N, C-alpha and C positions, 0 to 999 in steps of 0.2 A: 665468426664464432663456429662455424660448422666445422671449420678446419683443425682448431685448435682444441676441439673437442674429441671429436676421431681418432686421433693418436692414443689419446687420454684412455679412451672405452676400449681398444685395442690390448692397450698395455693392460687394463684391467682383466682384458679377460684370458691373456696369456699367464697371469698369474695365480686368479684363482685355484685352478687346478692343483696350484705349489703348495695351499694352504692343506687340504687333507694328508699327504704325504706327509707332509713335516710333524701334523699331531701327531698321525700314525708310530711316523720312526721315532717322536718324543716319546709316544707310549710305550714301546716296544723297549726304549732305551730304560727307561722309567724299571719297567718290568723286569729287565735283566740283571737291575743292578739293585731291586728289589729282594728276586730270588737269590741274586748269587750272594748276598748278605743271610739271609737267615740258610741256607745249605752249610756256608761257611763257620756257621753256628758249632760245628758236630765234626770232630776228631776221630781219623782213622786209627788212633794207637789204641781206645778202648770201645770193648763194646757197648753197644747202644739199645737201649729200649725206649718205649712206648706204652703211655695209656690211650686210650679211646674209647669215647662212649660221651656222655649229655651233659647237664651242667652239673650232677652230682660230682662228676669225674673232674671238672675244667676246675673245682675250686675257687670259682672268683669271689669266694668271700676270704679267701687267704691271702695275706701279707707273702712278699717272696720270703723264703727261707722256710716257709712253714708248708707248704702246696707240697701236694703226692709226691712230684717230681723233684724238689729240692729235698726230701725225707729219705727217698733211696738214694742218691747221690751220696749226702751225709754218712745214712747209715752203711754203706760198703766203702765208705774213704776212699768215695769219686774213682774208687775204679771200673764202675758204669753209669754212661753217660745215659741221661732219662730224660724225655721229650711228651708232653701233654699235646696233643690232639685232639681232645676231648671238645666237642662245641655245645650248648645250651640250646633243647630241645632237638637235640639228635636223636634219630630215629633208626633202625638197623639199617636200613641202606643208608645212612649217614655213616655211621660207621663204619661199613666197608670201605665207602670212602677215603675215610680218615685212614686208613692202615694203607691206601695207595699214595694218599700224599704225603704219607712218613715216609717212604719210598724213593718217592719222586723227591723229596727236598734234602735228604741223608743218604742216598743212595743206596745203604743199605742197614736191614735193622736184624739187632738178633735176637728181641724176644719182645713181644705184643703186651700187654694187659690189659681187660676189659673187664673193670666194676659193672655188673651186669644186673641190674634191680630184677626183681621176679616177675615184676609187672612186665618187663621191656618185650618178652614175648607172645605175648596176650591175645590171642585170635579177636580183638574190636571187631565190631561192626559195620565201622566206617573207617579200614585201617588207613593207616600213613603212611609214606614208605619213606618219606624225607622231610624235612622241612619244604615250609612254600615255597622259597624262591628254587629250592634243588641247585644251587650252586654248587653244594659237593660233586657234584657230576664233573665239574672241570677236570676232577683230579683221575677220572676213571681211567685205566692201561685198555682203550679200547680195543674190543676181539668181538666183530660182528658174529663170528661165529658160537660163542658162549649163551649158556643158559638163562646168564645175567638180559645180554640184549632181547632173546625171545622174550624175557619177561615183562619189557618195556612197554606201556602202550605210546603210543603216538603221541602224548604229550609227553614223556619220558624221551623218547627220543629227538625232541625236534630241541628239547630244554641240553642235550649230551653236545650239540651243533655249536646252540647260539653262547652256550659254558666256555667250550674249548673253543670259539671264536673269542671269550671273553679272557681270556686267559695272554692277549695282547694288551692286557689291561693289568694286569695281574700287580699293580702298584695299589690299586684299591683294595684287595686284600690285608696288604701290607699294612694300608693306612685304617682298613675298620680290624686289627689287630691291635695298632696304636692304639685308637679308641674305645675301643675294651678295659687293654691292658694299665691305660693311664687317666683314662673319664668315669665309665664306665663300673669296672671294679670298684676303683673308689669311692663312690656314688653307693653302690649298694654296701659295701662296707661298713659304710655311716648310717646307712639308713636300719642296718641289722644292727651296729649297736646300740641309735636312736631307739630302736623299735617304738615307735609311735604305738598311739591308741587306734587308728587307721587302722595302721598296717598290721596289728592281732587281728582286726576286725576282719579284716582280708585273708588270713590266716585260717580263722578257724573258718569263714564261710566255706574256703577250697578244701579244708578235713570235711567239710559235712558232706560238703559234691562226693568225694571220694570214699568216704564212710557207706555214700549210700548206694554210689556207683558198683562197691566190690557184695553189697549185701544182696545184691540182686544179680551178681554174676558167681554162676558156680561155672569149676574149670573142670574140664574136659579131658584128658594128655593126648587125646588121639588127635585133637581140633588144634589143640595147643604145635606138634609136631607136625601140621600140616599148613598152618595160617604164613602166609603170606612175611610176616616180620620173622618168624625163623627160619623163611628156606631163603631170604636173603642173607641169614647172619651166615647159614651154613655155606655161602658165598664168600665170607670172610675165612673162613675155616679154611676150606679146600684151597681157595688161596697160599693163604699159609703156609701149608702143608706141603702144598705145590714147591713153593719156594723155601723150604727145610727152616720155616719162625715157627719156635714154640709161642703157644699161645697161653696163657693162663688168665681162668674167670676166675672174678674173684664176687661171690653172690651177696650182694647185701640187699637190707628189707627194701620192700616199695614205700615206706615211709619211716619216720620216724616210730622204735617199735613202744615208747611210750605211751605216744597217744593211741597207736592201735588197739593195747593193752587196754586200755581207760576210757574210750572213747567209742571203739568199734563194736557191733554187733556180732555175738554168736554165730551169726554165716559168715558174716563179711571175715571174720577172724579165719572161719573153717574154707573158703574159699582163696584167703591168702595161703594158707598150709596148702590149698591146693594146687595152687598156683608154682609154689615152693618147689614141692616135690615132682612137679613137671617138667619144671625150667633143670633140675638136679637131673632126672631120665633122661633128657636133651643131650645135655653137657656128656653124659656117661654115655650114652648112644654118640656122640660125636671124637668120646676118648679123649676127651677136655680135662686136663687138672683143674679140681676147682679150691679155693677156700672159701668156703664157707661163715660167713660173719651175720648172718641174719639173727640168729639168736641171742649175738654177744654185741653185737654193736650196741654201745649205749644211745635212751634217750636222751641224754644230756650234754651228747657231742654234737645235736641237729640246732641248725637254727628253726628255723621252721618245719613244716613236716617232710619236705623232701631232699634236704640242703646241709650239708654240716657245715660248723659255726669253730670248731674249736681245733686244739692239737690232738686231744684225745681221740675222735674218728679216726682223721689222717693217720695217724701212730700207729695204731690199729692195721688197716690196713698195708703202712708202708713195711710196716714189719714180716706182714706173711708175705710182701712180694718180695724182699730181702731172704727172707727164705728160700724161696722158688728162686730166684737165680741164682742165689749158691750152689745149685743143684745142678746149673747148667754148666758151671763154669769145670 
């Protein structure tokens, strides 16, 4: 009995180290194929522009053909390629990393468009620079001498290392993209169209919380300029300028303009006007071209307080973007 068990035990010891190596090789192979599939979508023959931002820009409530990137391509007669790297919940540091991701995937970018809500640069009491997972850090073009690295606390520095290693399993990103594209987004569109009472009540509670916050929050321009959110977005501007990539800011309301006009207190509306002025001043300070649709984007284009639902709003934005792109040619 002892003699028959010993060879089996030795064989098992020899094979065990091969398992993690095989898993690693498989992950790297899948990730390489995933990245190749994504990068192959862009063409060398046409100029390429990308949208960056949060869920407002991500357009998850829109079918293919009605999204911002689709409208831009159609309105330029497909003379431009347009890609959308915006993601839900993105803070300003996430937006910086989206631009790095675009350069990673497409190798070159000829223009960047940032639809920027006037609330994005506000110096909130508890600033959060990225989403909770911070996995956008995997796209950072690491420079340990940069001011950005110096601004990272210990948590963010660890996340850089962890998520860079996570690139070995980059196929997971593709899986998440496919999940959002084919499962989450269709469900969100279905929920939007059904617009149940439960959903309406949830939206109204959220609007009440936002109105209360803006009522209590006066905006001081000097504080906006000095806040972490603005400093992070400055990294995006300097990175793009250094690379010779033009960037357009499309300034959008903090939320549904009709709701703001009908439901917000005079103090809240005054503070939103201060936020708009401060954000415009920040863009001027950084010599950024701006299309301001704060007062012209119709409330009828909105689904809830923060997201668009129909072509009306998207077409207004895409037409402005196309007009700007023509000045670059």
